Backbone bond lengths (Angstrom), bond angles and torsions (degrees), N, CA, C in turn:
res aa  C-N    CA-C-N  psi(-1)  N-CA   C-N-CA  omega(-1)  CA-C   N-CA-C  phi
1 X - - - 1.450 - - 1.526 109.05 -
2 X 1.336 117.36 131.94 1.467 120.25 -179.11 1.527 112.08 -63.41
3 X 1.311 114.41 147.64 1.451 121.32 176.37 1.526 107.79 -90.15
4 X 1.338 117.69 111.14 1.458 122.33 -179.25 1.517 110.66 -104.44
5 X 1.321 115.78 136.06 1.459 122.49 175.39 1.518 108.51 -127.81
6 X 1.317 115.61 133.91 1.457 122.07 177.46 1.522 108.09 -113.53
7 X 1.327 116.23 117.75 1.458 122.16 176.25 1.513 107.27 -102.07
8 X 1.324 116.36 128.96 1.448 120.23 -178.30 1.514 111.53 -160.75
9 X 1.327 114.69 -165.37 1.469 121.13 175.79 1.523 108.09 -136.73
10 X 1.318 115.22 155.47 1.464 120.70 178.74 1.519 111.34 -65.70
11 X 1.321 117.21 -27.97 1.467 120.75 -175.90 1.529 114.01 -88.93
12 X 1.319 118.63 -6.06 1.465 121.73 -176.59 1.529 110.21 -91.79
13 X 1.324 117.73 116.01 1.464 119.68 -179.67 1.531 112.77 -65.69
14 X 1.321 118.20 -25.80 1.457 120.93 -179.41 1.526 111.17 -74.79
15 X 1.334 116.50 -29.85 1.463 119.95 172.56 1.519 108.70 -62.77
16 X 1.307 116.69 -45.34 1.472 121.07 179.74 1.528 110.64 -60.93
17 X 1.335 116.72 -43.50 1.461 119.98 179.92 1.525 111.84 -64.14
18 X 1.342 118.14 -40.96 1.459 120.45 178.51 1.526 110.37 -66.62
19 X 1.330 116.93 -41.17 1.464 120.84 177.81 1.527 110.33 -58.28
20 X 1.331 116.24 -47.61 1.466 120.39 -179.95 1.521 111.40 -61.87
21 X 1.324 117.69 -38.72 1.461 121.65 178.02 1.528 110.90 -64.83
22 X 1.343 116.59 -45.09 1.465 120.18 178.87 1.526 110.68 -61.48
23 X 1.325 116.42 -42.35 1.467 120.45 178.48 1.532 110.40 -64.24
24 X 1.325 117.83 -43.13 1.450 122.31 179.68 1.526 111.27 -61.41
25 X 1.353 116.35 -36.93 1.461 121.87 178.40 1.527 112.17 -76.90
26 X 1.348 117.77 -7.51 1.458 121.61 -179.93 1.513 113.94 75.57
27 X 1.319 116.63 24.80 1.467 121.20 -179.13 1.527 110.63 -81.66
28 X 1.317 115.88 139.42 1.461 121.20 171.34 1.517 107.47 -87.23
29 X 1.330 116.82 129.46 1.451 120.09 -179.67 1.521 109.27 -152.83
30 X 1.310 114.62 160.45 1.452 122.27 175.03 1.518 107.13 -111.03
31 X 1.332 116.15 131.85 1.459 120.23 -178.02 1.523 110.45 -107.96
32 X 1.322 115.48 139.74 1.454 122.28 178.46 1.522 109.76 -126.13
33 X 1.316 116.71 132.53 1.465 122.51 175.30 1.524 107.48 -95.62
34 X 1.324 116.30 107.59 1.466 120.01 -173.43 1.524 113.07 -74.92
35 X 1.324 117.71 -11.86 1.469 119.92 173.66 1.521 110.91 -81.52
36 X 1.321 116.86 -33.63 1.456 121.09 -175.79 1.533 113.52 -96.16
37 X 1.321 117.67 -17.77 1.464 122.19 -172.89 1.530 109.27 -122.13
38 X 1.326 116.27 103.27 1.471 122.13 -178.23 1.528 111.99 -59.55
39 X 1.338 117.67 -41.08 1.467 120.45 179.89 1.527 111.23 -64.64
40 X 1.320 116.81 -39.88 1.465 120.33 177.62 1.528 110.33 -65.01
41 X 1.328 116.66 -40.01 1.467 120.83 178.43 1.532 110.12 -61.00
42 X 1.316 117.14 -42.11 1.467 120.72 178.72 1.526 111.21 -66.22
43 X 1.336 118.63 -40.64 1.467 121.11 176.48 1.529 110.50 -61.45
44 X 1.337 116.32 -43.06 1.453 120.40 178.82 1.530 110.22 -59.79
45 X 1.301 117.14 -40.82 1.471 121.23 -179.81 1.521 112.28 -64.25
46 X 1.325 117.56 -30.72 1.463 120.06 177.75 1.525 111.84 -76.93
47 X 1.330 116.54 -22.63 1.463 121.13 -177.60 1.523 113.40 -92.08
48 X 1.319 117.10 -33.41 1.464 121.75 -171.10 1.525 111.02 -112.83
49 X 1.323 114.26 171.85 1.457 120.82 176.58 1.523 109.06 -111.89
50 X 1.329 115.82 157.65 1.462 120.68 177.36 1.515 109.74 -70.57
51 X 1.286 119.77 149.32 1.457 126.10 -5.24 1.525 109.65 -73.55
52 X 1.326 116.33 137.36 1.456 121.28 -177.69 1.517 109.57 -71.96
53 X 1.324 115.57 125.66 1.455 121.33 -177.37 1.517 110.62 -127.88
54 X 1.312 115.09 149.79 1.458 122.34 175.37 1.516 108.44 -127.08
55 X 1.306 118.16 153.85 1.459 126.42 4.04 1.534 111.67 -75.28
56 X 1.312 113.81 152.62 1.455 122.83 177.89 1.521 106.09 -125.53
57 X 1.323 116.91 120.88 1.456 121.34 -179.41 1.521 108.85 -107.25
58 X 1.323 115.42 126.21 1.465 122.01 -175.90 1.527 108.36 -122.24
59 X 1.316 115.54 131.48 1.466 120.71 177.06 1.517 108.69 -121.49
60 X 1.311 115.76 122.25 1.461 122.03 179.25 1.528 112.30 50.47
61 X 1.345 116.67 41.52 1.455 121.92 176.02 1.517 115.53 83.27
62 X 1.344 118.15 2.89 1.464 121.61 179.95 1.523 109.29 -118.84
63 X 1.316 115.91 135.83 1.466 120.67 176.60 1.523 108.41 -68.48
64 X 1.341 115.67 125.51 1.461 119.08 178.47 1.531 111.65 -113.35
65 X 1.336 116.95 -15.30 1.460 119.05 177.65 1.522 110.21 -159.89
66 X 1.317 115.06 136.63 1.464 122.38 173.25 1.518 106.52 -120.02
67 X 1.325 116.46 125.67 1.454 120.72 -178.79 1.511 111.85 83.43
68 X 1.316 114.36 176.21 1.448 121.58 -179.61 1.531 108.22 -133.50
69 X 1.319 115.92 116.17 1.459 123.13 179.77 1.530 111.91 51.36
70 X 1.333 114.60 45.04 1.453 121.18 175.94 1.517 115.19 81.55
71 X 1.318 117.37 5.11 1.463 120.70 -178.97 1.530 109.73 -123.84
72 X 1.334 115.64 150.44 1.463 120.48 -178.95 1.522 109.54 -156.99
73 X 1.303 115.56 163.61 1.462 122.65 173.95 1.531 107.14 -110.25
74 X 1.320 116.15 130.66 1.463 121.17 178.25 1.515 108.85 -81.26
75 X 1.329 114.95 134.12 1.470 121.86 179.64 1.513 107.51 -104.31
76 X 1.306 117.86 136.56 1.468 122.35 179.32 1.510 112.28 -59.57
77 X 1.310 114.26 167.36 1.468 121.44 -178.80 1.487 109.28 -55.95
């Protein structure tokens, strides 16, 4: 089973929408709040390019999706 990670923020509505979609699909995933978790923010920075946007979906260490349905929230440096 693929290892899925969702990087997002509590304030981003698109993170919430992606989370709900993953749950509806029955996917197992680990969620990280990059505003509240410094280590998660640093991992996101190693995976993505600027400007850093959420939600960011990572499967087995590779970014497979940035944003949700063409929309995203930009995260500060």
